[in-house]
C-alpha positions as CSV (number, residue, x, y, z in Angstrom):
1,X,-10.3,15.0,-15.3
2,X,-7.9,14.1,-12.3
3,X,-4.8,12.2,-13.0
4,X,-4.8,8.6,-12.0
5,X,-2.2,6.4,-10.2
6,X,0.2,4.8,-12.6
7,X,0.2,1.1,-13.2
8,X,2.7,-0.8,-11.1
9,X,3.6,-2.2,-7.7
10,X,3.1,-0.1,-4.6
11,X,4.7,-0.7,-1.2
12,X,3.5,0.7,2.1
13,X,6.8,1.8,3.7
14,X,7.3,1.2,7.4
15,X,8.5,4.0,9.7
16,X,11.3,3.6,12.2
17,X,11.7,5.1,15.6
18,X,14.8,6.0,17.7
19,X,15.2,4.8,21.3
20,X,13.6,8.0,22.4
21,X,10.5,7.1,20.4
22,X,11.2,9.9,17.8
23,X,11.0,9.3,14.0
24,X,14.2,8.0,12.6
25,X,13.9,9.9,9.3
26,X,17.4,8.9,8.1
27,X,16.5,5.2,8.3
28,X,13.2,5.9,6.6
29,X,14.9,7.8,3.7
30,X,17.5,5.0,3.3
31,X,14.8,2.3,3.1
32,X,12.6,4.4,0.7
33,X,15.5,4.7,-1.7
34,X,16.2,1.0,-1.5
35,X,12.6,0.1,-2.4
36,X,11.9,2.9,-4.9
37,X,15.2,2.5,-6.9
38,X,13.9,-0.9,-8.1
39,X,10.7,0.8,-9.6
40,X,8.4,0.2,-6.7
41,X,5.9,3.1,-6.0
42,X,6.0,4.2,-2.3
43,X,3.0,4.6,0.0
44,X,3.5,6.7,3.1
45,X,1.5,6.5,6.3
46,X,-0.5,3.3,5.5
47,X,-1.1,0.5,8.0
48,X,2.5,-0.8,7.6
49,X,3.6,2.8,8.0
50,X,1.9,2.9,11.5
51,X,-0.4,5.7,10.4
52,X,-2.4,5.3,13.5
53,X,0.7,6.0,15.6
54,X,1.7,9.2,13.9
55,X,0.5,12.7,14.8
56,X,-0.2,15.3,12.1
57,X,3.2,16.9,12.2
58,X,4.9,13.5,11.9
59,X,2.9,12.5,8.9
60,X,4.0,15.7,7.2
61,X,7.7,15.0,8.1
62,X,7.4,11.5,6.6
63,X,6.0,12.7,3.3
64,X,8.6,15.5,3.0
65,X,11.4,13.0,3.8
66,X,10.1,10.6,1.2
67,X,9.9,13.3,-1.4
68,X,13.5,14.4,-0.7
69,X,14.7,10.8,-0.7
70,X,13.1,10.1,-4.1
71,X,14.5,13.4,-5.6
72,X,18.0,12.5,-4.3
73,X,18.1,9.5,-6.6
74,X,16.6,11.3,-9.5
75,X,13.1,9.9,-9.1
76,X,11.5,13.3,-9.3
77,X,8.5,12.0,-11.3
78,X,7.8,9.1,-9.0
79,X,4.5,10.0,-7.3
80,X,3.9,9.6,-3.6
81,X,0.7,8.1,-2.3
82,X,-0.1,9.1,1.3
83,X,-2.5,7.5,3.7
84,X,-4.9,10.1,5.2
85,X,-7.7,8.0,6.7
86,X,-9.1,9.3,10.0
87,X,-12.3,8.7,12.0
88,X,-14.0,11.9,10.9
89,X,-14.6,13.5,7.6
90,X,-13.2,16.8,8.9
91,X,-9.9,15.3,10.0
92,X,-9.5,13.2,6.9
93,X,-9.9,16.4,4.8
94,X,-7.3,18.2,6.8
95,X,-4.9,15.3,6.5
96,X,-5.4,15.3,2.8
97,X,-4.6,19.0,2.6
98,X,-1.5,18.5,4.7
99,X,-0.4,15.6,2.5
100,X,-0.8,17.6,-0.7
101,X,1.1,20.6,0.7
102,X,3.9,18.2,1.8
103,X,4.4,16.7,-1.7
104,X,1.9,13.8,-2.0
105,X,0.4,13.4,-5.5
106,X,-2.4,11.1,-4.3
107,X,-4.1,10.4,-1.0
108,X,-5.2,7.0,0.2
109,X,-8.5,6.9,2.3
110,X,-9.6,3.9,4.3
111,X,-13.2,3.7,5.5
112,X,-13.5,5.1,9.0
113,X,-14.1,2.1,11.2
114,X,-14.6,3.6,14.7
115,X,-18.4,3.7,14.3
116,X,-18.5,0.8,11.8
117,X,-21.8,-0.6,13.0
118,X,-23.6,2.6,12.2
119,X,-21.9,3.1,8.9
120,X,-22.5,-0.5,7.8
121,X,-26.2,0.1,8.4
122,X,-26.2,3.4,6.5
123,X,-24.3,2.9,3.2
124,X,-25.4,6.4,2.1
125,X,-23.4,7.9,4.9
126,X,-20.3,5.9,3.9
127,X,-20.7,7.0,0.3
128,X,-21.0,10.6,1.5
129,X,-17.8,10.3,3.5
130,X,-15.8,9.5,0.4
131,X,-17.6,12.0,-1.8
132,X,-17.1,14.8,0.7
133,X,-13.4,14.0,1.2
134,X,-12.8,13.8,-2.6
135,X,-14.6,17.2,-3.1
136,X,-12.3,18.9,-0.6
137,X,-9.0,17.1,-1.3
138,X,-6.5,19.1,-3.4
139,X,-5.2,15.9,-4.9
140,X,-6.9,12.8,-6.3
141,X,-8.3,10.3,-3.8
142,X,-7.7,6.5,-3.8
143,X,-10.1,4.3,-1.8
144,X,-8.4,1.8,0.4
145,X,-10.8,-1.1,0.9
146,X,-9.0,-2.9,3.7
147,X,-11.6,-4.6,6.0
148,X,-8.9,-5.8,8.4
149,X,-8.1,-2.3,9.5
150,X,-11.6,-0.8,9.1
151,X,-13.6,-2.8,11.6
152,X,-14.6,-5.2,8.8
153,X,-16.2,-2.5,6.6
154,X,-16.0,-4.0,3.2
155,X,-17.2,-2.0,0.3
156,X,-18.8,-4.1,-2.4
157,X,-18.5,-3.4,-6.2
158,X,-21.8,-1.5,-6.3
159,X,-20.6,0.8,-3.5
160,X,-17.3,1.5,-5.3
161,X,-18.9,2.2,-8.7
162,X,-21.5,4.5,-7.1
163,X,-18.8,6.5,-5.3
164,X,-16.6,6.7,-8.3
165,X,-19.4,8.0,-10.5
166,X,-20.5,10.6,-7.9
167,X,-17.0,11.9,-7.1
168,X,-14.8,12.8,-10.1
169,X,-11.8,13.4,-7.8
170,X,-11.7,9.7,-6.8
171,X,-9.2,8.1,-9.1
172,X,-8.9,4.5,-8.0
173,X,-9.1,1.8,-5.4
174,X,-6.8,-0.6,-3.7
175,X,-8.6,-3.8,-2.9
176,X,-7.1,-5.5,0.2
177,X,-10.2,-7.6,0.6
178,X,-8.6,-10.1,-1.7
179,X,-11.7,-10.5,-3.9
180,X,-10.8,-11.0,-7.6
181,X,-14.4,-11.2,-8.6
182,X,-15.1,-7.8,-7.1
183,X,-12.0,-6.4,-8.9
184,X,-13.3,-7.8,-12.2
185,X,-16.7,-6.2,-11.7
186,X,-15.2,-2.9,-10.9
187,X,-12.9,-2.8,-13.9
188,X,-15.9,-3.8,-16.1
189,X,-18.2,-1.0,-14.8
190,X,-15.9,2.0,-14.3
191,X,-14.1,4.2,-16.8
192,X,-10.6,2.8,-16.7
193,X,-9.2,5.9,-18.3
194,X,-10.0,7.8,-15.1
195,X,-10.1,5.1,-12.4
196,X,-7.3,2.7,-11.5
197,X,-8.1,-0.6,-9.8
198,X,-5.3,-2.3,-7.9
199,X,-5.0,-5.6,-6.1
200,X,-4.6,-5.2,-2.4
201,X,-2.0,-7.9,-2.1
202,X,0.7,-9.3,-4.4
203,X,-0.6,-12.8,-3.8
204,X,-3.3,-12.4,-6.5
205,X,-1.4,-10.0,-8.8
206,X,-1.3,-12.4,-11.8
207,X,-5.0,-13.4,-11.8
208,X,-6.0,-9.8,-11.0
209,X,-4.1,-8.5,-14.1
210,X,-6.1,-10.9,-16.2
211,X,-9.3,-9.2,-15.2
212,X,-8.1,-5.6,-15.5
213,X,-6.0,-4.7,-12.5
214,X,-3.3,-2.1,-13.0
215,X,-1.0,-3.5,-10.3
216,X,-0.9,-4.3,-6.6
217,X,0.1,-3.0,-3.2
218,X,2.1,-5.3,-0.9
219,X,4.5,-5.4,2.0
220,X,6.8,-7.8,0.1
221,X,8.7,-5.2,-1.8
222,X,10.1,-3.9,1.5
223,X,12.0,-7.2,1.6
224,X,12.7,-7.9,-2.0
225,X,11.9,-5.1,-4.4
226,X,13.8,-6.5,-7.4
227,X,12.1,-9.9,-7.1
228,X,8.7,-8.2,-7.0
229,X,9.5,-6.1,-10.1
230,X,10.5,-9.3,-11.9
231,X,7.1,-10.8,-11.0
232,X,5.4,-7.5,-12.2
233,X,7.2,-7.7,-15.6
234,X,6.5,-11.4,-16.0
235,X,2.8,-10.9,-15.1
236,X,2.4,-8.5,-18.0
237,X,3.9,-10.8,-20.6
238,X,2.2,-14.1,-20.6
239,X,1.7,-14.5,-24.4
240,X,2.7,-18.2,-24.5
241,X,2.7,-21.3,-22.3
242,X,6.4,-20.9,-21.3
243,X,5.9,-17.3,-20.2
244,X,2.7,-18.2,-18.3
245,X,4.5,-21.0,-16.4
246,X,7.3,-18.7,-15.5
247,X,4.9,-16.0,-14.2
248,X,2.9,-18.7,-12.3
249,X,6.1,-19.9,-10.5
250,X,7.1,-16.4,-9.5
251,X,3.5,-15.7,-8.4
252,X,3.4,-18.8,-6.3
253,X,6.6,-17.9,-4.5
254,X,5.4,-14.3,-3.9
255,X,2.2,-15.5,-2.5
256,X,3.9,-17.8,0.0
257,X,6.4,-15.1,0.9
258,X,3.7,-12.4,1.4
259,X,1.7,-14.8,3.5
260,X,4.7,-15.4,5.8
261,X,5.1,-11.6,6.3
262,X,1.4,-11.1,7.0
263,X,1.3,-13.9,9.5
264,X,4.2,-12.4,11.5
265,X,2.7,-8.9,11.4
266,X,4.3,-5.5,11.5
267,X,6.6,-6.4,14.4
268,X,8.0,-9.4,12.5
269,X,8.5,-7.4,9.4
270,X,10.4,-4.6,11.2
271,X,12.6,-7.0,13.1
272,X,13.4,-8.8,9.8
273,X,14.3,-5.4,8.2
274,X,16.4,-4.6,11.2
275,X,18.3,-7.9,10.8
276,X,18.9,-7.3,7.1
277,X,19.6,-3.5,7.1
278,X,20.2,-2.4,10.6
279,X,17.1,-0.2,10.9
280,X,15.5,0.3,14.4
281,X,13.1,-2.6,15.0
282,X,10.7,-1.5,17.6
283,X,7.2,-0.3,16.6
284,X,5.5,2.3,18.7
285,X,3.7,1.1,21.9
286,X,1.4,-0.5,22.5
287,X,2.6,-2.8,19.7
288,X,5.2,-5.2,21.2
289,X,8.6,-6.1,19.7
290,X,8.3,-9.9,19.3
291,X,11.8,-11.1,18.5
292,X,10.8,-14.7,18.5
293,X,8.2,-14.0,15.8
294,X,10.7,-12.3,13.5
295,X,13.2,-15.1,14.0
296,X,10.7,-17.4,12.5
297,X,10.2,-15.1,9.6
298,X,13.9,-15.1,8.8
299,X,13.9,-18.9,9.0
300,X,10.9,-19.2,6.7
301,X,12.0,-21.2,3.6
302,X,9.9,-19.2,1.2
303,X,11.5,-15.9,2.4
304,X,14.9,-17.5,2.2
305,X,14.2,-18.5,-1.5
306,X,13.0,-15.0,-2.3
307,X,16.0,-13.4,-0.7
308,X,18.3,-15.7,-2.6
309,X,16.7,-14.7,-5.9
310,X,16.8,-11.0,-4.8
311,X,20.6,-11.2,-4.3
312,X,21.0,-12.4,-7.9
313,X,19.0,-9.5,-9.2
314,X,21.2,-6.7,-7.7
């Protein structure tokens, strides 16, 4: 039986680029340590990590840099999840093999969206994609159901359960479709001892835990990892009305903060991180650097409130 992703909060880490458009691995390592030291589990080469802008060799460098960064702060047991989604089964398998050889313990696979119309009309082909990738991957596979980056391909609960039962090496799913009902159906129908179900955003962490979620993935820990861990702990201890109210207040603030980040996009997040920590701000072309957008993010009252709480937790 394959190992499963641990319960907790996961953050897709952004990559940074020098003025010559090369990876700034020093900035990446510094940020990875800042996020992971709080207890956040890192995800490399996901959408926030500009996976679509990285070639195969750069993905390998990112994973190796992340492993070295975690080891340098004695987080040897913290697993790395690496995004390996690609348009073809063949390339996805190769990326999974590269990721495993570079130090990833799990790989994250988004549905291939380039020929989305055909795949939507042929669910069996979509199922086979995940089954074939899982069979060839040296490490366990997590499905990443994120319609926004997969040409609106949205696996339903029947799809997920069928794939999980047919492919023992598939160990979980991250549901960035925002559907709590789907999450509840999946946790009810799968063997939760071998399959981890995670909310795809932190904005529904608390309700998702109530129906079986083991955590969430979110961009918010890149900004405020200690605050997010405080929410995580509060969400798991709601035994009385006082605890529930406290968790509800934190959840509401996290939802507002995450929404602000998502509205401003990757460029806004990277510019905000540049303002806070001095990292390079520019994404890779053709994505533009929109400084006026990021300025609005830094002025957002919900982000300000979160950052104020974050300061008090360090």
